[in-house]
C-alpha positions in Angstrom: -0.1 0.1 -0.1 2.6 2.3 0.9 4.2 1.8 -2.4 1.2 2.6 -4.1 0.7 5.6 -2.2 4.0 7.1 -3.2 2.9 7.0 -6.7 0.1 9.7 -5.7 2.6 11.6 -3.6 5.1 11.8 -6.6 2.1 12.6 -9.2 1.2 15.5 -6.7 4.6 17.0 -6.7 4.9 17.0 -10.6 1.3 18.5 -10.9 2.4 21.0 -7.9 -1.1 19.7 -6.3 -1.8 20.6 -2.7 -4.4 17.5 -2.0 -5.8 14.9 -3.9 -8.9 13.7 -2.7 -10.2 10.2 -3.9 -13.9 8.7 -3.7 -14.3 5.8 -5.9 -14.6 2.8 -3.2 -12.9 0.4 -5.5 -9.9 3.0 -5.6 -10.1 3.8 -2.3 -9.8 0.0 -1.6 -6.6 0.0 -3.9 -4.4 2.5 -2.1 -5.6 1.7 1.6 -7.1 -1.9 2.0 -10.3 -0.7 3.3 -13.3 -2.2 1.0 -16.9 -0.8 1.4 -19.7 0.7 -0.5 -21.2 3.7 1.0 -24.1 3.7 -1.4 -25.4 7.6 -1.2 -22.9 8.5 1.6 -19.9 10.4 1.2 -16.3 8.7 1.4 -12.9 10.0 0.8 -9.2 9.0 0.9 -7.1 12.5 1.2 -3.7 13.1 0.6 -2.6 16.5 1.8 1.2 17.7 0.5 3.4 17.7 3.4 0.8 15.8 5.8 -0.4 12.2 6.4 -3.2 10.5 4.2 -6.6 10.4 5.9 -10.0 8.7 5.4 -13.1 9.8 5.9 -15.7 7.5 5.9 -19.5 7.2 7.1 -19.8 6.5 10.9 -21.4 3.1 9.8 -17.9 2.0 8.3 -15.7 3.4 11.2 -14.5 0.5 12.8 -14.3 -1.9 9.6 -11.7 0.6 8.4 -9.7 1.1 11.5 -9.5 -2.4 11.3 -8.6 -2.8 7.4 -6.2 0.1 7.7 -4.9 0.6 11.1 -1.9 2.7 9.8 -4.1 5.5 8.3 -6.2 8.1 10.5 -10.0 7.7 10.4 -12.4 10.0 10.4 -16.1 9.7 10.5 -19.4 11.2 9.9 -23.1 10.3 10.9 -26.5 10.6 9.3 -27.4 13.6 11.1 -24.5 15.5 9.7 -23.9 17.5 6.4 -20.9 15.2 5.4 -19.2 17.9 3.3 -19.4 20.7 6.1 -17.7 18.2 8.6 -15.2 17.2 5.8 -14.0 20.6 5.6 -13.2 21.4 9.3 -10.7 18.3 8.3 -9.0 20.0 5.8 -6.4 22.9 5.8 -7.5 25.8 3.3 -7.1 27.1 0.7 -6.2 24.0 -0.9 -5.7 25.9 -4.6 -4.8 23.0 -6.6 -6.3 19.7 -6.2 -6.9 16.6 -8.1 -10.4 14.7 -8.0 -12.2 11.7 -9.6 -14.3 13.7 -12.1 -16.0 10.5 -13.5 -17.0 9.5 -10.0 -18.3 12.8 -8.7 -22.0 14.2 -9.2 -21.7 17.3 -10.4 -23.0 18.7 -6.9 -20.2 17.1 -5.2 -17.7 18.1 -7.2 -18.9 22.1 -7.2 -19.2 21.9 -3.3 -15.7 20.5 -3.1 -14.1 22.9 -5.0 -16.0 25.5 -3.1 -15.3 24.5 0.4 -11.5 24.0 -0.3 -11.5 27.6 -2.2 -9.6 25.9 -5.1 -8.6 27.6 -8.5 -7.9 24.2 -10.4 -9.3 20.6 -10.1 -7.4 18.0 -11.8 -9.0 14.9 -13.1 -7.0 12.2 -11.8 -9.4 9.5 -12.9 -6.9 8.5 -15.7 -3.8 8.5 -13.1 -5.1 5.9 -10.9 -6.7 3.8 -13.9 -3.0 3.6 -15.4 -1.8 2.7 -11.7 -4.1 -0.4 -11.7 -4.2 -1.8 -15.2 -0.6 -3.8 -14.6 -1.7 -6.4 -11.9 0.9 -7.5 -9.2 1.5 -11.1 -8.2 -1.2 -10.7 -5.1 -3.9 -9.3 -7.6 -3.1 -12.0 -10.3 -3.4 -14.9 -7.5 -6.7 -13.2 -6.1 -8.0 -13.2 -10.0 -7.5 -16.6 -10.2 -9.5 -17.6 -7.1 -12.4 -15.7 -8.5 -11.8 -17.5 -11.6 -11.3 -20.9 -10.4 -14.7 -20.3 -8.3 -16.5 -19.3 -11.2 -15.7 -22.2 -12.9 -16.0 -24.8 -10.4 -20.1 -23.1 -9.8 -20.3 -23.9 -13.5 -19.2 -27.2 -13.2 -21.3 -28.2 -10.6 -24.5 -26.6 -12.3 -24.1 -28.3 -15.4 -25.3 -31.2 -14.5 -28.4 -30.2 -13.0 -29.4 -28.4 -16.6 -32.6 -30.1 -18.0 -35.1 -29.3 -20.7 -37.8 -27.4 -19.2 -36.0 -25.6 -16.8 -36.3 -21.9 -17.2 -33.3 -19.5 -17.4 -34.2 -17.8 -14.1 -34.0 -21.8 -12.6 -30.4 -22.2 -13.8 -29.3 -19.0 -12.8 -30.7 -19.7 -9.2 -28.6 -22.8 -9.1 -25.4 -21.3 -10.4 -25.7 -18.6 -7.9 -26.1 -21.0 -5.2 -23.5 -22.9 -6.0 -21.2 -19.3 -5.9 -21.9 -18.8 -2.7 -21.5 -22.4 -1.6 -18.2 -22.1 -3.2 -17.6 -18.7 -0.6 -17.9 -16.3 -3.6 -18.6 -12.6 -1.9 -21.3 -12.4 -4.6 -22.0 -12.5 -8.4 -19.7 -9.5 -10.1 -22.4 -8.7 -12.4 -26.1 -9.8 -12.8 -25.7 -13.6 -14.2 -27.1 -14.1 -17.6 -28.3 -17.2 -19.1 -30.2 -16.9 -22.4 -31.7 -19.7 -24.2 -32.7 -20.1 -28.0 -33.0 -16.6 -29.7 -32.6 -14.9 -26.6 -29.1 -15.8 -26.5 -28.2 -13.0 -29.6 -29.0 -10.5 -26.7 -25.4 -10.1 -25.7 -26.7 -8.3 -22.2 -30.2 -10.0 -22.4 -32.0 -10.5 -19.0 -32.9 -14.2 -18.0 -36.5 -14.7 -17.7 -39.3 -17.4 -17.7 -38.3 -19.0 -21.0 -37.8 -22.8 -20.8 -35.2 -24.3 -22.2 -35.8 -26.5 -25.4 -34.1 -29.2 -27.1 -32.2 -27.9 -30.2 -31.2 -24.6 -29.0 -28.0 -22.9 -27.4 -28.0 -21.7 -24.0 -25.2 -19.2 -23.3 -24.0 -18.4 -19.7 -22.3 -15.5 -19.0 -21.2 -15.2 -15.0 -18.6 -14.1 -12.8 -17.7 -13.7 -9.0 -16.4 -11.6 -6.7 -13.6 -12.7 -4.4 -11.9 -10.5 -1.8 -12.8 -7.8 -4.1 -11.7 -8.8 -7.7 -13.9 -10.1 -10.4 -14.2 -13.1 -12.8 -15.8 -13.0 -16.0 -16.6 -16.2 -18.1 -19.1 -17.2 -21.2 -19.7 -20.3 -22.4 -22.6 -21.8 -24.8 -23.8 -24.9 -24.8 -25.8 -27.2 -27.2 -29.0 -28.4 -25.8 -29.3 -31.8 -27.6 -28.4 -31.8 -31.1 -28.4 -28.1 -32.9 -28.6 -27.5 -36.4 -25.7 -27.1 -39.0 -25.7 -23.0 -39.1 -25.3 -22.8 -35.1 -22.5 -25.4 -35.5 -20.8 -22.9 -38.2 -21.4 -20.4 -35.7 -19.9 -21.7 -32.8 -16.6 -23.0 -34.8 -16.2 -19.5 -36.1 -16.2 -17.9 -32.7 -14.0 -20.3 -31.1 -11.3 -20.1 -34.1 -11.8 -16.1 -33.5 -11.5 -16.7 -29.5 -7.9 -18.7 -30.1 -7.2 -16.1 -32.9 -7.6 -13.3 -30.4 -5.8 -14.9 -27.7 -2.7 -15.5 -30.0 -2.5 -12.0 -30.8 -1.9 -11.0 -27.0 2.2 -10.5 -26.5 3.6 -7.1 -24.4 4.3 -4.3 -27.0 1.3 -5.4 -29.0 -1.1 -2.8 -29.8 -4.1 -3.2 -28.1 -6.2 -2.6 -31.0 -4.5 -5.8 -33.0 -6.2 -8.2 -30.2 -10.1 -7.2 -31.5 -8.8 -6.8 -35.1 -7.2 -10.2 -35.1 -10.3 -12.1 -33.6 -12.9 -9.8 -35.9 -11.1 -10.8 -39.1 -11.7 -14.5 -38.4 -15.6 -13.6 -37.9 -15.6 -11.3 -40.8 -13.7 -14.0 -43.4 -16.8 -16.7 -42.2 -19.3 -14.3 -43.2 -20.8 -13.4 -39.8 -18.8 -9.5 -39.5 -22.3 -7.9 -39.3 -23.5 -10.3 -36.3 -20.3 -9.2 -34.4 -21.3 -6.4 -32.5 -19.3 -6.1 -29.3 -15.5 -5.3 -28.6 -13.5 -8.1 -28.2 -12.8 -7.5 -24.5 -12.1 -5.5 -21.4 -9.7 -5.0 -18.4 -11.1 -6.8 -15.6 -9.9 -6.5 -11.9 -11.4 -4.6 -9.0 -14.3 -4.0 -11.0 -15.7 -5.6 -14.4 -14.9 -3.3 -17.1 -12.0 -1.2 -16.3 -8.9 -0.5 -18.6 -7.7 -1.8 -20.9 -10.8 -1.5 -23.2 -10.0 -3.9 -26.3 -11.8 -2.8 -29.2 -10.7 -1.8 -32.7 -9.7 1.5 -32.1 -8.0 1.4 -28.8 -5.0 3.2 -28.3 -1.8 2.1 -26.5 0.0 -0.9 -25.9 -0.3 -4.7 -24.0 1.9 -4.0 -21.0 2.9 -7.6 -18.8 0.1 -7.5 -16.1 -3.0 -6.8 -17.9 -5.5 -8.8 -17.3 -8.8 -8.5 -19.8 -11.1 -10.8 -21.5 -11.4 -12.1 -25.0 -14.8 -12.6 -25.8 -15.8 -12.5 -29.2 -19.4 -13.3 -30.2 -22.0 -13.9 -33.2 -25.3 -13.1 -32.3 -28.4 -13.5 -34.9 -31.7 -12.6 -33.5 -33.1 -15.2 -35.6 -31.6 -18.3 -34.6 -29.7 -17.5 -31.4 -26.1 -16.3 -30.1 -23.0 -17.8 -29.0 -20.2 -16.0 -27.4 -17.0 -17.8 -26.0 -15.1 -15.6 -23.3 -11.6 -16.3 -21.7 -9.6 -14.3 -18.8 -6.0 -13.7 -20.2 -2.8 -12.2 -18.3 -0.4 -10.5 -20.3 3.1 -11.8 -19.5 6.7 -10.5 -19.9 6.7 -13.5 -22.8 3.4 -13.5 -24.6 -0.3 -14.5 -22.7 -1.3 -17.0 -20.0 -5.1 -17.9 -20.5 -6.3 -18.1 -17.0 -9.4 -19.3 -17.6 -9.2 -23.5 -18.2 -13.5 -24.1 -18.7 -13.2 -26.4 -22.0 -14.2 -24.2 -25.0 -15.2 -27.6 -27.3 -18.7 -27.8 -27.9 -20.7 -29.2 -25.0 -24.0 -30.8 -25.4 -26.4 -30.8 -22.3 -29.8 -31.5 -21.4 
């Protein structure tokens, strides 16, 4: 944690900032070890030039914060107080030049913060924090691997329970039960289970549709383990499926493998998307590939790097992201195969191990 904080102090020095006020809960966790969701209540990690950092949290989270980060001073506010009024009393003023997370703050809170410290300049530090977090260290990678194992084992335990006639929501319930049995903190997003034509909706909502023989079943799910996420998609055949769906599946699988092969340190991020997209385009399904090929995962389900055909920058060791090409034909169904990969100093490590060959269930 100290090494991470030192990077912030160096940035503050380079930009001549008087203070850095961090409000995104996941960034607070990354730099302190304290993880919570304050909901509508105000929370901030504050670095003031020449002073020790402090954490300002709702009173409800005060004791948990002290246990998580005993080396950092903790201040609290309760629900009867105006949080920013209490916060103002903890700050030396004026703080002419400050750093804030503009993407996370509401317009009202941003204006209030600038006003109470009498700032003449407020620098957005969101990109800085994203760049610091983008390369995962060994501890983070180990935690992500545990999250992946829990997700894959949950799916392994659920598949034998799926049968024709079950609804999509039935499968969601079974899968999320297994997640909890395996000690996940919870799903990392709303579990997606879609059958038949609905599988062509990349972000469709599971419902009362009963699974039928001859259609595909797409399962996209992930879990939180110690604050870090996994994100896995596999598509299954329910009994025997038609030749077009089989061809779509093989195309997506080849695109997935090609995308993985394009991963290496120094390669353009955009090349991963373009490589996978070319496979699908060459097989005649280009119009049905409507999503970017991947996104970073870590403390958040979607974080840098964002892997699309116009992405700027190069891959660097420690990046962890998804590779998830798909074909979505609303007339017959959709296919998506998603892996989680790590950029290593020599190339790529595929962190997910769940089989990708077509599996028949039900």
